[in-house]
VOPAGU-2260 file (C-alpha; in pm, 1 decimal, decimal comma):
REM VOPAGU-2260
SITE   aa  ch    i         X         Y         Z
SITE  MET   A    0    7510,8    8854,0   10358,9
SITE  LYS   A    1    7407,9    9080,8   10094,5
SITE  LYS   A    2    7354,4    9337,6   10364,0
SITE  LEU   A    3    7686,6    9238,2   10572,5
SITE  LEU   A    4    7892,5    9330,5   10202,4
SITE  CYS   A    5    7686,5    9646,3   10172,7
SITE  PHE   A    6    7856,0    9772,6   10530,8
SITE  CYS   A    7    8181,8    9589,8   10452,9
SITE  ILE   A    8    8300,3    9661,8   10085,5
SITE  CYS   A    9    8033,9    9898,0    9890,8
SITE  PHE   A   10    8142,4   10200,1    9936,3
SITE  VAL   A   11    8321,1   10470,2    9717,4
SITE  PHE   A   12    8412,4   10843,0    9784,6
SITE  ILE   A   13    8371,1   11125,3    9580,6
SITE  ALA   A   14    8707,4   11237,9    9531,3
SITE  SER   A   15    8577,5   11582,8    9376,1
SITE  VAL   A   16    8329,7   11658,2    9693,0
SITE  TYR   A   17    8300,3   12016,7    9552,5
SITE  ALA   A   18    8356,4   11994,5    9163,9
SITE  ASP   A   19    7969,2   11970,0    9120,9
SITE  SER   A   20    7699,5   12219,3    9131,0
SITE  GLU   A   21    7389,7   12047,0    9047,6
SITE  VAL   A   22    7065,6   12089,3    9221,3
SITE  TYR   A   23    6993,0   11737,0    9347,2
SITE  VAL   A   24    6636,1   11618,9    9418,1
SITE  ILE   A   25    6560,4   11341,8    9673,1
SITE  LYS   A   26    6179,3   11230,8    9591,8
SITE  ASN   A   27    5948,6   10919,4    9712,1
SITE  ALA   A   28    6162,4   10910,3   10056,8
SITE  ARG   A   29    6050,7   10832,7   10386,9
SITE  ILE   A   30    6194,3   11157,3   10577,3
SITE  LEU   A   31    6267,1   11176,1   10902,8
SITE  THR   A   32    6302,7   11527,9   10981,2
SITE  VAL   A   33    6352,1   11512,6   11356,7
SITE  THR   A   34    6161,0   11820,6   11426,2
SITE  LYS   A   35    5910,6   11829,5   11209,4
SITE  GLY   A   36    5775,1   11484,9   11186,7
SITE  THR   A   37    5815,9   11248,6   10948,1
SITE  ILE   A   38    5712,7   11287,7   10608,9
SITE  GLU   A   39    5605,1   10986,3   10355,4
SITE  LYS   A   40    5693,5   10985,0    9987,8
SITE  GLY   A   41    5838,6   11352,7   10048,9
SITE  THR   A   42    6086,4   11521,1    9833,3
SITE  ILE   A   43    6390,4   11730,3    9909,7
SITE  ILE   A   44    6515,4   12005,1    9694,0
SITE  ILE   A   45    6909,5   12071,5    9761,7
SITE  GLN   A   46    7080,1   12390,2    9659,7
SITE  ASP   A   47    7372,5   12601,3    9668,9
SITE  GLY   A   48    7485,2   12327,0    9951,1
SITE  MET   A   49    7126,4   12394,8   10176,1
SITE  ILE   A   50    6821,6   12219,2   10178,1
SITE  ASP   A   51    6598,9   12459,9   10008,9
SITE  ARG   A   52    6260,3   12274,2   10021,9
SITE  VAL   A   53    6149,0   11945,4   10192,0
SITE  GLY   A   54    5775,9   11816,0   10194,1
SITE  ASN   A   55    5537,9   11686,5    9960,1
SITE  SER   A   56    5423,5   11757,7    9604,9
SITE  LEU   A   57    5687,3   12008,3    9551,4
SITE  ASP   A   58    5749,6   12192,6    9222,6
SITE  ILE   A   59    6080,1   12049,7    9097,8
SITE  PRO   A   60    6335,1   12276,0    8917,5
SITE  ALA   A   61    6322,8   12209,9    8540,3
SITE  ASP   A   62    6732,1   12281,1    8502,2
SITE  ASN   A   63    7057,7   12109,1    8601,3
SITE  VAL   A   64    6876,4   11898,5    8809,8
SITE  GLN   A   65    6984,6   11528,3    8944,5
SITE  VAL   A   66    6705,0   11317,3    9072,3
SITE  ILE   A   67    6713,9   11049,4    9344,7
SITE  ASN   A   68    6458,4   10802,2    9323,1
SITE  ALA   A   69    6455,2   10696,6    9691,5
SITE  GLU   A   70    6129,3   10479,1    9681,4
SITE  GLY   A   71    6097,0   10268,0    9992,3
SITE  MET   A   72    6443,4   10432,3   10178,5
SITE  TRP   A   73    6465,1   10635,9   10458,7
SITE  VAL   A   74    6631,3   10983,4   10485,1
SITE  THR   A   75    6772,8   11120,6   10775,7
SITE  PRO   A   76    6983,7   11432,1   10877,4
SITE  GLY   A   77    7342,0   11333,3   10901,0
SITE  LEU   A   78    7430,0   11163,5   11211,4
SITE  ILE   A   79    7642,2   11373,2   11508,9
SITE  ASP   A   80    7875,8   11234,8   11737,6
SITE  SER   A   81    7912,4   11463,2   12017,0
SITE  HIS   A   82    8221,5   11281,6   12189,3
SITE  SER   A   83    8494,9   11114,5   11987,2
SITE  HIS   A   84    8852,8   11126,6   11918,3
SITE  LEU   A   85    8851,3   11030,4   11581,5
SITE  GLY   A   86    9177,2   11136,0   11419,5
SITE  LEU   A   87    9397,3   11166,4   11684,4
SITE  GLY   A   88    9637,9   10943,6   11511,4
SITE  PRO   A   89    9712,1   10754,8   11169,0
SITE  SER   A   90    9440,9   10493,4   11173,7
SITE  GLY   A   91    9192,3   10726,1   11380,6
SITE  GLY   A   92    9351,6   10543,3   11682,2
SITE  ILE   A   93    9336,7   10720,2   12065,5
SITE  THR   A   94    9729,9   10828,0   12049,7
SITE  GLU   A   95    9760,8   11193,0   12080,3
SITE  ASP   A   96    9482,1   11305,4   12283,6
SITE  ASN   A   97    9660,2   11350,7   12645,5
SITE  GLU   A   98    9935,6   11555,5   12693,2
SITE  MET   A   99   10060,4   11395,7   13013,7
SITE  SER   A  100   10290,8   11668,2   13126,6
SITE  ASP   A  101   10075,9   11861,5   13328,0
SITE  PRO   A  102    9715,8   11769,4   13507,7
SITE  CYS   A  103    9576,2   12111,2   13405,2
SITE  THR   A  104    9601,3   12198,2   13001,1
SITE  PRO   A  105    9320,9   12403,2   12895,2
SITE  HIS   A  106    9554,5   12609,8   12650,6
SITE  LEU   A  107    9602,7   12292,3   12431,9
SITE  ARG   A  108    9352,0   12262,3   12154,1
SITE  ILE   A  109    9239,0   11936,6   12003,5
SITE  ILE   A  110    9281,8   12057,4   11601,8
SITE  ASP   A  111    9644,9   12088,9   11657,2
SITE  SER   A  112    9654,5   11679,7   11737,7
SITE  ILE   A  113    9403,3   11569,2   11424,5
SITE  HIS   A  114    9616,7   11347,5   11232,0
SITE  PRO   A  115    9586,1   11414,3   10831,8
SITE  GLU   A  116    9558,6   11098,5   10721,7
SITE  GLY   A  117    9228,3   11048,7   10880,4
SITE  MET   A  118    9098,5   11323,5   10608,3
SITE  GLU   A  119    9225,6   11122,4   10311,7
SITE  PRO   A  120    8953,4   10979,1   10066,9
SITE  HIS   A  121    9082,2   10635,4   10047,0
SITE  LYS   A  122    9272,7   10597,9   10394,4
SITE  GLY   A  123    9198,8   10647,7   10773,5
SITE  SER   A  124    8879,0   10632,8   10958,0
SITE  PHE   A  125    8693,1   10925,3   10847,7
SITE  LYS   A  126    8590,6   10724,6   10520,8
SITE  ASP   A  127    8449,4   10484,8   10746,0
SITE  ALA   A  128    8289,4   10721,6   10972,8
SITE  VAL   A  129    8121,4   10892,2   10663,3
SITE  ALA   A  130    8022,9   10560,7   10476,1
SITE  GLN   A  131    7780,8   10496,0   10820,5
SITE  GLY   A  132    7627,4   10835,2   10798,3
SITE  ILE   A  133    7849,9   11038,6   11055,6
SITE  THR   A  134    7858,8   11356,1   10909,3
SITE  THR   A  135    7991,0   11570,0   11202,6
SITE  ILE   A  136    8200,3   11516,8   11538,9
SITE  ILE   A  137    8305,3   11683,6   11849,2
SITE  ALA   A  138    8652,6   11616,6   11892,6
SITE  ARG   A  139    8780,1   11628,8   12214,5
SITE  PRO   A  140    9130,2   11599,6   12425,4
SITE  GLY   A  141    9125,6   11280,4   12640,6
SITE  SER   A  142    9051,2   11218,7   13029,8
SITE  GLY   A  143    9410,7   11182,5   13144,4
SITE  ASN   A  144    9448,5   11520,5   13284,3
SITE  VAL   A  145    9195,5   11732,9   13450,1
SITE  ILE   A  146    9133,8   11977,5   13214,3
SITE  GLY   A  147    9240,4   11806,7   12890,7
SITE  GLY   A  148    9177,6   12150,0   12669,2
SITE  GLN   A  149    8965,9   12272,2   12397,8
SITE  SER   A  150    8722,8   12092,2   12188,4
SITE  ALA   A  151    8637,8   12121,4   11783,7
SITE  ALA   A  152    8298,7   12054,6   11649,0
SITE  LEU   A  153    8440,1   11909,9   11262,6
SITE  LYS   A  154    8235,3   11779,4   10967,5
SITE  LEU   A  155    8379,0   11511,5   10820,1
SITE  PHE   A  156    8524,5   11628,5   10483,0
SITE  GLY   A  157    8783,7   11855,0   10383,6
SITE  LYS   A  158    9167,6   11832,0   10287,7
SITE  THR   A  159    9304,6   12004,4   10609,9
SITE  VAL   A  160    9132,2   11991,8   10965,1
SITE  ASP   A  161    9063,2   12388,7   10912,8
SITE  GLU   A  162    8837,8   12309,6   10613,2
SITE  MET   A  163    8648,3   12053,7   10833,8
SITE  ILE   A  164    8611,1   12316,4   11141,1
SITE  LEU   A  165    8220,8   12398,7   11243,7
SITE  VAL   A  166    8267,4   12517,1   11546,3
SITE  PHE   A  167    8596,7   12583,6   11744,2
SITE  PRO   A  168    8632,1   12600,0   12039,2
SITE  ALA   A  169    8328,9   12384,4   12107,6
SITE  ASP   A  170    8364,7   12374,8   12460,3
SITE  MET   A  171    8678,3   12303,9   12747,2
SITE  LYS   A  172    8720,3   11946,9   12831,3
SITE  MET   A  173    8770,4   11846,0   13198,7
SITE  ALA   A  174    8743,8   11513,1   13374,5
SITE  MET   A  175    8645,2   11403,9   13681,6
SITE  GLY   A  176    8788,2   11128,7   13931,6
SITE  ARG   A  177    9153,0   10954,8   14039,9
SITE  LYS   A  178    9440,9   11044,8   13780,9
SITE  GLY   A  179    9658,0   10713,4   13802,9
SITE  TYR   A  180    9915,5   10856,6   13607,7
SITE  TYR   A  181    9977,4   11168,4   13827,6
SITE  ALA   A  182    9940,8   10951,4   14151,9
SITE  SER   A  183   10201,1   10714,0   14065,7
SITE  LYS   A  184   10442,5   11010,3   13986,8
SITE  GLY   A  185   10330,1   11142,9   14372,2
SITE  GLN   A  186   10219,1   11449,0   14211,1
SITE  MET   A  187    9908,2   11599,7   14247,7
SITE  PRO   A  188    9595,5   11542,4   14180,0
SITE  MET   A  189    9677,6   11199,7   14385,3
SITE  THR   A  190    9269,1   11192,8   14471,9
SITE  LYS   A  191    8931,2   11331,6   14387,3
SITE  MET   A  192    8974,8   11608,9   14627,0
SITE  GLY   A  193    9274,1   11714,7   14417,5
SITE  THR   A  194    9113,1   11643,6   14125,2
SITE  ALA   A  195    8862,2   11893,4   14177,8
SITE  TYR   A  196    9072,6   12142,9   14324,8
SITE  ILE   A  197    9311,0   12164,4   14027,4
SITE  VAL   A  198    8978,5   12290,7   13849,0
SITE  ARG   A  199    8914,5   12530,6   14140,0
SITE  LYS   A  200    9237,7   12660,8   14128,1
SITE  ALA   A  201    9228,1   12730,8   13734,2
SITE  MET   A  202    8934,5   12898,2   13805,5
SITE  THR   A  203    9062,8   13144,1   14059,6
SITE  ASP   A  204    9387,0   13216,9   13861,6
SITE  ALA   A  205    9182,3   13288,9   13585,0
SITE  ALA   A  206    8977,4   13518,8   13792,1
SITE  ASP   A  207    9293,8   13683,6   13926,7
SITE  TYR   A  208    9407,9   13738,5   13563,3
SITE  ARG   A  209    9056,7   13864,2   13457,1
SITE  ALA   A  210    9140,5   14124,3   13738,4
SITE  SER   A  211    9467,0   14198,4   13663,5
SITE  LEU   A  212    9376,6   14296,0   13293,1
SITE  LEU   A  213    9116,6   14507,4   13459,4
SITE  ALA   A  214    9346,3   14703,1   13669,8
SITE  TYR   A  215    9576,5   14737,1   13397,6
SITE  GLU   A  216    9287,4   14913,0   13176,0
SITE  LYS   A  217    9226,9   15168,9   13444,8
SITE  THR   A  218    9573,2   15242,3   13482,1
SITE  LYS   A  219    9662,6   15302,1   13150,6
SITE  GLU   A  220    9390,8   15542,6   13099,3
SITE  LYS   A  221    9614,5   15760,5   13345,0
SITE  ASN   A  222    9968,0   15639,8   13230,0
SITE  PRO   A  223    9961,5   15537,3   12854,3
SITE  ASP   A  224   10318,9   15408,6   12932,5
SITE  THR   A  225   10194,7   15130,0   13161,0
SITE  LEU   A  226   10276,7   14790,3   13078,2
SITE  PRO   A  227   10003,3   14477,9   13021,7
SITE  PRO   A  228   10053,3   14190,4   13229,2
SITE  LYS   A  229   10263,7   13898,3   13118,8
SITE  ARG   A  230   10028,1   13676,4   12843,4
SITE  ASP   A  231    9965,4   13357,1   13037,8
SITE  LEU   A  232    9788,2   13086,3   12800,6
SITE  LYS   A  233    9651,0   12910,5   13019,6
SITE  ASN   A  234    9440,8   13193,7   13206,4
SITE  GLU   A  235    9327,0   13331,9   12867,9
SITE  ALA   A  236    9175,9   12995,4   12773,2
SITE  MET   A  237    9006,0   12975,2   13101,6
SITE  LEU   A  238    8889,0   13350,1   13084,7
SITE  LYS   A  239    8657,0   13180,0   12818,6
SITE  VAL   A  240    8478,4   12902,8   13061,6
SITE  LEU   A  241    8467,0   13210,3   13339,0
SITE  ASN   A  242    8340,5   13455,2   13159,3
SITE  ARG   A  243    8068,6   13192,7   13039,1
SITE  GLU   A  244    8160,7   13209,9   12672,5
SITE  LEU   A  245    8284,6   12867,1   12621,3
SITE  PRO   A  246    8076,9   12550,3   12728,0
SITE  VAL   A  247    8217,8   12290,2   12998,6
SITE  HIS   A  248    8236,3   11916,5   12904,1
SITE  ILE   A  249    8317,9   11676,6   13200,3
SITE  HIS   A  250    8393,6   11316,8   13189,7
SITE  ALA   A  251    8215,8   11129,1   13494,0
SITE  THR   A  252    8094,1   10827,3   13567,0
SITE  ALA   A  253    8010,0   10725,5   13932,4
SITE  VAL   A  254    7766,8   10949,6   14122,1
SITE  ASP   A  255    8017,0   11109,1   14351,6
SITE  ASP   A  256    8220,4   11231,1   14047,8
SITE  ILE   A  257    7896,4   11349,8   13862,8
SITE  MET   A  258    7802,8   11554,3   14172,0
SITE  THR   A  259    8173,8   11685,3   14193,7
SITE  ALA   A  260    8135,6   11786,7   13838,2
SITE  VAL   A  261    7759,2   11939,8   13931,9
SITE  ARG   A  262    7901,1   12112,8   14255,3
SITE  LEU   A  263    8182,2   12312,8   14011,5
SITE  ALA   A  264    7947,6   12425,8   13784,3
SITE  ASP   A  265    7714,9   12576,8   14055,3
SITE  GLU   A  266    8034,2   12724,7   14221,8
SITE  PHE   A  267    8170,5   12869,7   13881,2
SITE  ASN   A  268    7809,7   12932,1   13713,6
SITE  PHE   A  269    7952,1   12705,1   13430,4
SITE  TYR   A  270    7772,1   12759,6   13107,9
SITE  LYS   A  271    7610,9   12435,5   12925,3
SITE  LEU   A  272    7760,8   12173,5   13118,7
SITE  SER   A  273    7731,3   11856,4   12951,4
SITE  LEU   A  274    7878,6   11534,2   13122,9
SITE  ALA   A  275    8075,3   11265,4   12920,8
SITE  HIS   A  276    7978,3   10879,0   12983,0
SITE  ALA   A  277    7776,5   10909,4   13319,3
SITE  ASP   A  278    7729,9   10575,5   13372,6
SITE  GLU   A  279    7548,8   10586,3   13723,5
SITE  SER   A  280    7362,4   10929,4   13621,4
SITE  TYR   A  281    7027,3   10765,8   13622,6
SITE  LYS   A  282    7076,0   10741,1   13999,2
SITE  ILE   A  283    7058,5   11120,9   14029,0
SITE  ALA   A  284    6837,7   11194,2   13686,9
SITE  ASP   A  285    6633,6   11447,7   13921,3
SITE  GLU   A  286    6932,7   11661,3   14020,5
SITE  LEU   A  287    7030,6   11677,3   13652,7
SITE  ALA   A  288    6731,1   11764,2   13507,2
SITE  LYS   A  289    6699,7   12077,6   13721,3
SITE  ARG   A  290    6994,7   12202,6   13632,5
SITE  ASP   A  291    6970,2   12131,3   13293,3
SITE  VAL   A  292    7253,7   11941,6   13267,5
SITE  VAL   A  293    7306,8   11749,7   12937,4
SITE  VAL   A  294    7403,2   11395,5   12964,7
SITE  VAL   A  295    7608,0   11226,7   12685,0
SITE  VAL   A  296    7581,6   10864,4   12728,3
SITE  GLY   A  297    7828,7   10616,1   12590,2
SITE  PRO   A  298    8031,8   10372,7   12519,7
SITE  GLN   A  299    7841,5   10193,4   12803,1
SITE  MET   A  300    7467,7   10216,9   12713,4
SITE  ILE   A  301    7295,4    9948,3   12910,7
SITE  THR   A  302    7404,6    9910,2   13313,0
SITE  PHE   A  303    7223,5    9690,8   13595,9
SITE  ASP   A  304    7122,8    9862,3   13969,6
SITE  ASP   A  305    7207,9    9712,0   14241,6
SITE  ARG   A  306    6927,3    9447,7   14246,4
SITE  GLY   A  307    7004,5    9327,2   13881,3
SITE  ASN   A  308    6782,7    9512,4   13748,4
SITE  LEU   A  309    6846,5    9644,9   13394,0
SITE  ILE   A  310    6886,2   10002,4   13326,0
SITE  ASN   A  311    6862,5   10149,0   12967,3
SITE  ILE   A  312    7095,5   10478,4   13081,5
SITE  ALA   A  313    6960,7   10688,3   12791,4
SITE  ASP   A  314    6598,1   10590,9   12776,4
SITE  PHE   A  315    6574,0   10668,1   13196,8
SITE  LEU   A  316    6690,2   10963,2   13184,1
SITE  VAL   A  317    6519,3   11069,3   12892,4
SITE  LYS   A  318    6186,5   10966,0   13068,4
SITE  ASN   A  319    6310,2   11169,9   13379,5
SITE  GLY   A  320    6361,7   11507,5   13218,8
SITE  VAL   A  321    6700,9   11513,5   13102,0
SITE  GLU   A  322    6882,6   11598,9   12763,5
SITE  VAL   A  323    7058,9   11321,0   12629,1
SITE  ASN   A  324    7327,5   11277,0   12371,4
SITE  ILE   A  325    7450,2   10935,3   12236,9
SITE  MET   A  326    7847,3   10887,1   12167,4
SITE  THR   A  327    8116,9   10635,9   12066,4
SITE  ASP   A  328    8368,4   10783,2   12242,5
SITE  ALA   A  329    8587,2   10640,6   11890,9
SITE  ASP   A  330    8781,1   10449,0   11906,7
SITE  VAL   A  331    8649,9   10321,0   12223,9
SITE  VAL   A  332    8342,9   10192,5   11999,4
SITE  GLN   A  333    8447,8   10276,8   11635,8
SITE  GLN   A  334    8343,3   10566,2   11508,5
SITE  GLU   A  335    8087,1   10438,4   11236,1
SITE  PHE   A  336    7887,7   10245,1   11481,6
SITE  LEU   A  337    7740,3   10569,5   11601,5
SITE  ARG   A  338    7397,0   10458,1   11503,1
SITE  PHE   A  339    7469,3   10107,6   11615,5
SITE  GLN   A  340    7472,4   10250,1   11987,5
SITE  ALA   A  341    7141,7   10437,0   11936,3
SITE  SER   A  342    6994,7   10115,2   11851,3
SITE  ILE   A  343    7102,2    9952,9   12146,3
SITE  ALA   A  344    6903,7   10182,0   12349,7
SITE  VAL   A  345    6573,2   10154,1   12086,5
SITE  LYS   A  346    6657,1    9744,2   12143,2
SITE  TYR   A  347    6550,0    9799,4   12530,9
SITE  GLY   A  348    6296,9   10022,4   12486,3
SITE  MET   A  349    6408,7   10405,9   12385,8
SITE  ASP   A  350    6169,3   10571,4   12184,1
SITE  PRO   A  351    6335,7   10559,3   11815,2
SITE  LEU   A  352    6275,6   10941,7   11771,2
SITE  GLU   A  353    6454,6   11043,2   12094,0
SITE  ALA   A  354    6736,7   10789,7   12007,6
SITE  LEU   A  355    6726,6   10974,4   11673,7
SITE  LYS   A  356    6721,6   11320,6   11840,4
SITE  ALA   A  357    7046,3   11166,9   12045,1
SITE  ILE   A  358    7262,4   11157,8   11738,6
SITE  THR   A  359    7115,4   11435,8   11530,1
SITE  ILE   A  360    6941,9   11764,9   11674,4
SITE  ASN   A  361    7078,9   11726,6   12041,2
SITE  PRO   A  362    7426,9   11727,1   11973,8
SITE  ALA   A  363    7378,0   12034,7   11732,7
SITE  LYS   A  364    7219,7   12225,7   12033,8
SITE  LEU   A  365    7490,3   12125,0   12242,7
SITE  ILE   A  366    7738,6   12322,2   12010,5
SITE  GLY   A  367    7494,4   12622,9   11937,1
SITE  MET   A  368    7461,9   12464,9   11562,2
SITE  GLU   A  369    7099,1   12397,2   11580,6
SITE  SER   A  370    7028,9   12632,4   11325,1
SITE  ARG   A  371    7223,8   12451,4   11059,4
SITE  ILE   A  372    7254,5   12108,7   11117,9
SITE  GLY   A  373    7086,5   11812,4   11358,5
SITE  SER   A  374    6727,6   11802,1   11150,5
SITE  ILE   A  375    6571,7   11840,8   10821,5
SITE  GLU   A  376    6428,1   12164,8   10722,4
SITE  SER   A  377    6443,8   12458,1   10481,2
SITE  GLY   A  378    6770,0   12663,2   10510,6
SITE  LYS   A  379    6954,7   12419,1   10676,1
SITE  ASP   A  380    7319,3   12286,9   10541,4
SITE  ALA   A  381    7243,6   11983,8   10326,7
SITE  ASP   A  382    7389,8   11704,5   10507,5
SITE  LEU   A  383    7155,3   11414,9   10500,0
SITE  VAL   A  384    7143,5   11033,1   10486,7
SITE  ILE   A  385    6968,5   10805,2   10232,0
SITE  PHE   A  386    6941,7   10459,3   10432,0
SITE  ASP   A  387    6772,1   10150,2   10269,9
SITE  GLY   A  388    6533,1   10097,4   10550,1
SITE  ASP   A  389    6511,6   10183,9   10912,8
SITE  PRO   A  390    6838,5   10338,8   11046,2
SITE  PHE   A  391    6811,3   10130,9   11362,3
SITE  ASP   A  392    6787,9    9808,3   11179,9
SITE  ILE   A  393    7150,0    9677,0   11206,9
SITE  GLN   A  394    7071,6    9497,6   10882,7
SITE  THR   A  395    7038,1    9846,0   10699,7
SITE  CYS   A  396    7287,9   10023,1   10479,9
SITE  VAL   A  397    7359,5   10339,1   10377,0
SITE  GLN   A  398    7310,5   10393,3   10013,3
SITE  LYS   A  399    7431,4   10781,2    9998,4
SITE  VAL   A  400    7573,0   11075,5   10216,0
SITE  PHE   A  401    7567,9   11441,4   10178,5
SITE  ILE   A  402    7771,8   11691,3   10318,0
SITE  ASN   A  403    7704,4   12048,4   10288,3
SITE  GLY   A  404    7497,8   11965,6    9929,8
SITE  HIS   A  405    7734,3   11737,6    9775,8
SITE  ILE   A  406    7747,6   11359,1    9728,0
SITE  VAL   A  407    8061,6   11237,6    9984,7
SITE  TYR   A  408    7916,8   10885,4    9966,1
SITE  ASP   A  409    7742,7   10674,3    9713,3
SITE  THR   A  410    7725,0   10264,4    9717,0
SITE  GLU   A  411    7626,0   10307,9    9319,0
SITE  ASP   A  412    7991,0   10445,1    9240,4
SITE  LYS   A  413    8198,7   10121,1    9220,1
């Protein structure tokens, strides 16, 4: 009951997160660095928002130091959810993530739809997420459209979404499969073939737009009065995909939709393809592994094959050479339950370190931020979580959370 109360009510946000400038020392902790092994009875020194040093027998600064004795506790990097819809409504619900007026909306930006109430210290669902150790999310458009728009990686603290942005745009969100809304209107795409065509059309339109821009630049050299092509925001957005400046993240569940996504990636040479959900990806794990496709597993973690055998999707993929992230798809599974999603994979046989990677360093790599977040190493952002036990034990409670070296959640401040 004590553990349950800890999860339910024992949390307080620090209102003036950026007001303190202390040096923090976390000592006597079991530190799960993710990339450098586990340090028993270890110390982390936090200074200027960064992890200054981590290890054993460190010299602790003498002045203006706040020491946290983490005896018996576990420390992990801040958790990262690489597929979320957090903040897309007053309570974080999925209310504004699909612009259902056009199946092709690459020019839309998710940061224009994050609801500000979610960021207030004592309201909304951001505080629930941070209270369970989530420090970064990739917020994405929904899957109602074929091309939904541009995603953003956000750190979960700030007064405005602009303060929270870690990476924008993080990738272009697409979605395979039939689009029932448009089919009901008798509008393309009514079939899976139509869905694939919408992507091909957007890519070829972008290629034509690029050609017109290049032609304009050549003509301008001879005739400075030449007018440029009319701006096209859709094509400008898709040029980032065509020019391999922007990764692509595709919603696909069944094998045929997964292979359509892979086919499009091969055809247009997508940069850093990742798949969302991909429940049947275990059936073609070898195809995904040889193409370095990342699979973001969830909310469904477990499935059954045609013979009724249980398949632990994330574990199966990892053991077959596929890099895996684990997600909530919040609010499908509420944002705060990210580590419990990973716990399901651990329960059914996934190595705990691989599960931890799937909610820390692997999502960091997906957005090109592995040099800043996702592991506990000197020089990285001090995004840290202190647990009172094994993070994958459902009875374990979060004790403290740091973002950028500041305590943003603390069970001791009530």
